[in-house]
N, C-alpha and C positions, 0 to 999 in steps of 0.2 A: 504494500500500500504506500503510495507516494502522497505525502502531505506537504503543506506549505504555510508560510506566514508572509504577510505583505504589509508594508508601511509606505505611506506616501512620501515622495521626495520631489525635488524641484523639476526633474525631467520625466517624472512618471511614478513608478512604484519600485521599491526594492522588494524583491521576492526571494525568500529563502525556501528552497525545496529540500526535503529529506527523503531519500529513497529507502527501499526496503532493507538495505544494509546499514542504514544510519548515516550515510554520507551526505553532507550538506553541499548544496550548490547555491551560491548567492549571486544575484545579478540584478540589473536594472531593466525593466520593461516599460513600454510606453502606456499600456492600458491594463486595467484590472481584468478585463476579459482575457487578455493574453496570459495574465498571471494564473488564471483558473485552469488553463489547459493541462490536461493529464493528471489532475489532482483529485484525490478522494475527499479531502478536506482542505479548505483554505481559511485560516484565521486572519482577519484584517483589522488593522488599527484605524478604524473609521466607523462612525455611527451607522447602524442599520436600523431602519424604522424611525419615523419622524412623527412627532406630535403635531396636532393642528393648531394648538395654542401653546405658548411657552411655559405656562404654569398650569398644573403642577409639572415638575420635571419628570422625565422617564424614571421609573422606579429603579431600574438597573444603575442609573447614574448616581442616584441618592445612596444606594447600597455600596457602590464602588468608592465613593468619597468617604464613607464611614470606615471602610477597610484600609484606607490610606492616610492615617493621621500624619500630618506633616507633609504629605504629598497630594492632598485632596485637590489642589489647584491643577494638577495634571489631568484631571477629568473635566474636559471642557463641557460647557452647557451646549447640548445639541439644539440647533435652531429649529423653530417651528417650520412646517412646510411652506406656508405663505411667504415667510422671510427668505427661505432658500431660493425661491423663484426670482428674487430681486438681483439685479446685476451691479448695483453700487452699494457701498456700505451705508450711505446716507438713507437710501430708500429701504434697505433691509432693516436698519436700526429703527427707522420710523414705523415701519410695518409691524415689527415685533413689539415695539414699545406700546403701540395702540392696543395690542393684544395682551399686554401684561408686563413685559420687561424687554429692555433693549439688548443689542448685540455689540460686543466689542470688536475692534479691528482684527485682533488675532483670530477670532472665530471666523470672521468673514473671509479671511485668507484661505480657509479650508473649504469654502463653498464649492469650488470646482471639483475637488476630490469627493465631497459628499454627494454632489449631483451625479458624478460618474457612478458611484456605488448604487445610488438610488435608481438611476435610469437602467443600469444593467440588471438589477434584480427584478425590477418591474417588467422589463422586456423579456427576460429569460427566467421565469419563476422556478424552473427546475433547479436553478443554482442555489435556491434557498436551502437545499439539502447539502450543499457543498460549502457555501460561504457563511462564516460565523463572525460576529463582532467580538473582538478581543481588546485587551488593553495591556501594553507592555509593562507598565508599573505594577499592575496586579500580578502579571506573570513573574516579574522579578521578586515581588514580595512573597509569592508562593515558594519560589526557589530559596528564599531567605528565611524560611521557617515561619512565614506569615508576617514578617516585619518589613515595612516599606524600606527601600533603599533611599536614604535621604540625601546622600551626596549627588550633586548634579551630574548627569551623564555626559555633559559637554566639558566637564572639568576632569583633569587626569585621574583623580582619586575615584570619582564616580564612574568613569569609564572602566577603570581597572577592576573595580569591585563587581560591576556587571559582567565583565568578561570572565572573571573568576567563577561567578555563579553559573554562567552558561556552561563553562568547561566542566564544572562539578556535576552537572546534570546531563552530560553527554551531548552538548551543543556548542562545543568550542568554536569560537569565531574564526572562520577560515581566511577572512580578508578584513583589512581595516580601511581600505580605500576603494571606491568605485566612482567612475566618472558619472557626474550628475546626481550624486547622493552624498549626504554628510555621514560621517562614521557613526553617529548616534542613530541615524535611520537604519543602518545595517544592524546594530544591536537590537533595535526594536523589532525588526523583521524576524530575526533569529528567535527572540523571546516569544513572539506570538506563534512562531513555527512550533515551539514546544507545546504551546497551548493547543495547537491543531492536533498534535500527537495525543495529548491527554483526551481531547474530544473523541478521537478515533478509538481510543482504548476504553472509553466510558468512564474516565477518571476525572474529567474536568468539572469545575464548579460553575453553575449557572447563576447569574444575578438577574432578578426580575422574574415575574410569574411565568410559568412554562408556556401558557397559551396566549399571552398578551400579544396583540397585533396592532399595527397602525391602520389608518383608514385605507391603505392599499394592500393589506394582508401581509406586511413584512413584520417579522418578529422584532421585539424590542428587548433583547437580552445581551448581557456582556458575559463572556466566558473566560475563565483563567484556570 
């Protein structure tokens, strides 16, 4: 069984594939559809399932923040569907604010990747059996005995600690540089690749109710 983990990067997606022998292949692809090819499970660090109003937040996000004391800010608030349709931060912020709460610029920068995931799963509903939402900091916390890794992954100590955890759990980072991706993108893709393996093995933890769906039938769960 070939599984994978994906994290968005500036030129597309970093995809980490793990083959049946446990060998990792990490590369950059342009689209999430390409990342899905040949995989039994793909865990992706991007929201799946969108609320129609910004409050209340998705249950899985609330639970994720509770599990990450000191790193709760790494769980971004998922925008509501009407805001995601907007093409400028000003209009997205105004639209969301009218419905309850505004959107910051950092979240808006993720809109293209969020739209790509949403469009793909709505156009190809069978992929719902393959593509799962994951979160790298939850993955690292699980590897760390349930304790969040508080050191920043872009700093040398935080990067080294996450590399150590990955290696200890059989996912040693094979590369630290890829054209079009930051090295922390690589770490995150490998981390959620481990989540994909846990999902395939029936050992992953699911946040959010099992049968919760958005208005387009997409699940709203985070796995780690």
